[in-house]
N, C-alpha and C positions, 0 to 999 in steps of 0.2 A: 815346966821344962819342955814338954811336948809342944805347948803353944808357942813358946819362944823359938823353938826349932822350926816350926811351921812358918812363922813370920820371917825368919832368916832365909829359909828356902824360897819363900814367896818373893821376898825382896830381891834375892839374887836372880830369880827367874825373870822378874820384871826388868831388872837392869840389863840382863842378857838380851831380852826382847827389844828394849829400847836401843841397845847398841846395834843389834841386827838391822832394825828399821833405819837407824842413822846411816849405817854402811850402805844399805840398799838405796836410800835416797842419794847418797854421795855418788854411788855408781851410776845411777840414773842421770844425775846432774852432769857428771863427767862425760857420760855417753852423749847427752844432749849437746854439750859444748863441743865435743869432738865432731859430732855430726854437723853442727852449725859451721864449724871451722873447716869442714871438708872442702877442698878445692873442686871447682866444676868448670866446664868448658862450654863455649859457644863457638860454632864454626861459621865462617863467612864463605859463601859461594859467589864469587864475582864473575860477571860477564861470561856465561857459558856458551855464547852464541856460535862460536866456531866448532865447539864440540857437537852441538846439535846439528850443525850443518855438515861437518866433515869427519869429526872424530868422536862418534858417539860412545866408543869404548872408554875414552878418557873421562867422560861425564859419569859413566857407570862406575869407573874406577874410583872416582871421588866419593860418590854416595855409598859405595860398598865399604870404603875405608871408614866413613863416618859411622855406618852401622856397626862395623866390627869393633870400632874404638869406643862405642857408646858406654860400656862398663868401665874399661880401663881408664879412660879419660873423663869419665862422668859427664858425658856430653848431654847437656840439658836442652839445647836448641840449635837449629841450623837456620841461617838467614840468607836467602838469595837476594842479590843486589840488582837484579834486572838485566835486560838483554839476555833473556833465556835462550832465544833463537836469533839467527841472523836475518831471516826474512819472515815477517809476521804472517804472510799469506801462504807459506809453504807447509802443508799439513805433515809431510814426512819429518820435518824438523821438530814439530811439536810432538810427534810420536816418539822421536828419540829422547826428547826432554822428559816426556811422561814416563817412559820406561826407566830412566835414571832416577827420577824422583819417587817412583813407586817403591823403590828399594827401601826408602825411609818410612813409608806409610805404616802406621801402627807400631813403629819402633822408636823413631826419633822425631819429636815435634819439629816442624819447620814452617817458615813463611815464604811467600812468593810475592813479587811485585813486578809490574811490567815496566820495561825500559822503552826507549824510543824504537828499538828494533822489534818490539813485541806488539806493535800496533801500527795502523796507518795513522801517522801522527796528526796530520791536519784535521782529520775527522775524529781523532781519538777513538778509532775503531779497534777495540781489543777483542774481537769476536773469538779468534782461535785461542788466545790466552784464556778466556773465560770458558771455552769449551772444555779445556783440559784442567784448568785450575779455578773453577767456579766455587762459590760458597758451598755448593752441594758436596763438593769433595771433602770439605773440612767440617761440615756442620755437626757431625757426630763426635768430633774430637773435643774432649773436655777443655783442652788448652786453647781452642779457637774462640776468640771473644766475639767477633762479628765483623761487619763490613759496612761501607757507605753505599747507599742506593741499592741497585739491583745486581751489581757485579762485584768482582773481587779485586778491582784495581786498587782499592784502599781498604785495608783490613788491619785488625789487631789481634794479637795472640799473647798468651801468658806462659811463664815458666817460673819455677821457684826452687830455692835451695833452703830447706827449713824455713826460718822466718824472714829470709830475703826474698821479696816478691818483685818480679820483673814483668814488664810488658813491652812487646815489640809492636810498634805502629809502622806499617808499610804504606808509603804514599806514592801515588801515581807520578809519572814523569811530568816535570814542571807543574806541580800541584796548584790547582786553582784556589782562589780565596775561600770558596765554600768548603773545599777540602781541608784547608788549614784551620778554618773555624771548627769543623767537625773534629779534627785531631786535638785541638785545644780542649774541646768539651770532653773527649775521652780521657785526656790527662787529668782534668779536674774531677771526673767521675771516680778515678782511682788514684787519689792523692798519695796513698801509701806505697804505690808501685814505682819502682825505678824504671824509667822509660828510655828505650832505645828507638830512635827514629831511623828507619831504613828507606831510602829513596834513591832512584837511579842516578840522578844528577844533582849534586850539592857541592862537593869539593873539587878543586883542581890540585895540581901538585904544589901550587904556591899560594893557596888560599881558597876562599869560597868562590864558586862560579857566579858569574853575573849575567850569563846570556842563555840559559837553558831554553827559556820560552821564546825569546826574540830570534835566536838562531834557527828555530824550527817554525817560526811564524805561527805560534799557537798562544792563546790567552793562558797565562799561568805565571808561576813565580820561579825566579832563579834561586840559587843557593843562598845568596845574600838576603834576598827577600824572605826566604823561609826562616832564616835566622831572626830577622827583624820582626816578622809578623807572628811567629810561632815559638821557636826554640828559646829565645832569650826570655820570653814571658812566662814560660812554664817551669817552675822550680824543680819538678821531678824528672825532667829530661836531662840525662847526664851523658848521652852518647848519640852522635849522628854518624851514620855510615853510608857511603855511596860508592858507585863504580863509574861507568861511562867514559871517563878520561883515562887513557893509558898511563899507568904508573901508580905511584903511591904518594900520599900527602897526609900530613898530620898537623893539627894545631889544637891548642887548648884556649878556650874563651871563658869569660865570666858572664853569667846570666844576671838578670835584674835583681835576683835575690842574693847575689854574691856567691853562687855556687859555680863549680867548675864543670865545663862541658867539653868533652873530647870530640873532635871532628876529624873523621878519617876517610881518606880515599884509598880504595883497594881495587886494582884492575890489572890483570896479567894477560889480556887477550893478545897483546903485541909480542909476547914471547914465542919461541918456536912452537909449531904444531898447534896453533890456536891458544897457547897458554901452558902447554905441558902439564896440565892438571894442578897448577899452583893454586892454593887456597890459604886462608888465614884462620888460625885458631886464637881465641881469646881465653886464656886460662885465668879464671878468677880465684884468688887465694885470700879468703876473708881474713884469716888471722894475721896476714901481712899487710892487708889493705892495699893490695897490688893486683894489677892485671898484666899477665905475661903474654905478650903478643909474639906469635911465631908464624912465619910463612913457610909452608910445607907442600911438597908435591907427592901425593900417594903414588903417582905414576913412576916418578924417578926415585922414590923413597929417599928424598933429600930435603934438608932444611936450608933455606937461604939465610946465611949468617950475617949478611950486610946489616949495618947499624940501623938502616931505615926499614929493615924487614923483620928483625928480631930485637925486641926492646921491651921495656917495662913502663906501665902507666900507673901512677898513684891514684887510688880510688878508695874512699872511705866506706868500709862495710861493717866494721866493728869498732866499738869504743875503746 
């Protein structure tokens, strides 16, 4: 009788333990799924040139907002789209830009890329850009992947949300063939990463640019040539983002592998006061397989509700 009672108690204890383990695993699984499905944001900083020149407080207002919203909006990354300053040779403008971007240092990962206003274009002289935003500034950041050559005109960075891995490749103004070859090699080196290409001149309001290089009389590639030589051939590129041209533009194209690529122009420099602080947020919602695009001004604390400024993009993140 005592032996049977012991067996019964032992059996019940084992069953209870198994149940507890099952519950624990279920909780962990649900927690993992919830974390994976958690929305996250990427912020676009387009053409800050007039802020660096005349309205430095507006630039600071933008980066302060990004820093303050880091947790509430789960901001994973900020992407500058070039034309950081108005005149590439004016050190005071670079000082203003530096003070604004320093607000994000060590808090929110971000990438920089030079636009045509950030260099002496014909010589591709980006000396002051690289004085303030050289590889040395980012080399100790775990999210900074690397750069091409000796400067930071072309670079790549990483961010992730659980098992969703992303890479941002920033390319020089009118990128040369060697630059596009390098970018392709980076895409192929990280085939599991979802790639965003950021370059200053790619889209216009009505489609891809065809004259970035020829307009400025420099050897390099237009937006259309970037598409043909790089973007369409790399299956992990899903987004291309640019500034340069006043206004907004959007199109979806199909790459050689049959995947969808979103191509977007974002530039508010022509609005009052150099742009009134307008920027764009990309809110990724994995469980809905959507990206919610919003145009917002921290300076005005206002959202632009126009259909071309606030909209949704379908993007597959979960099965």
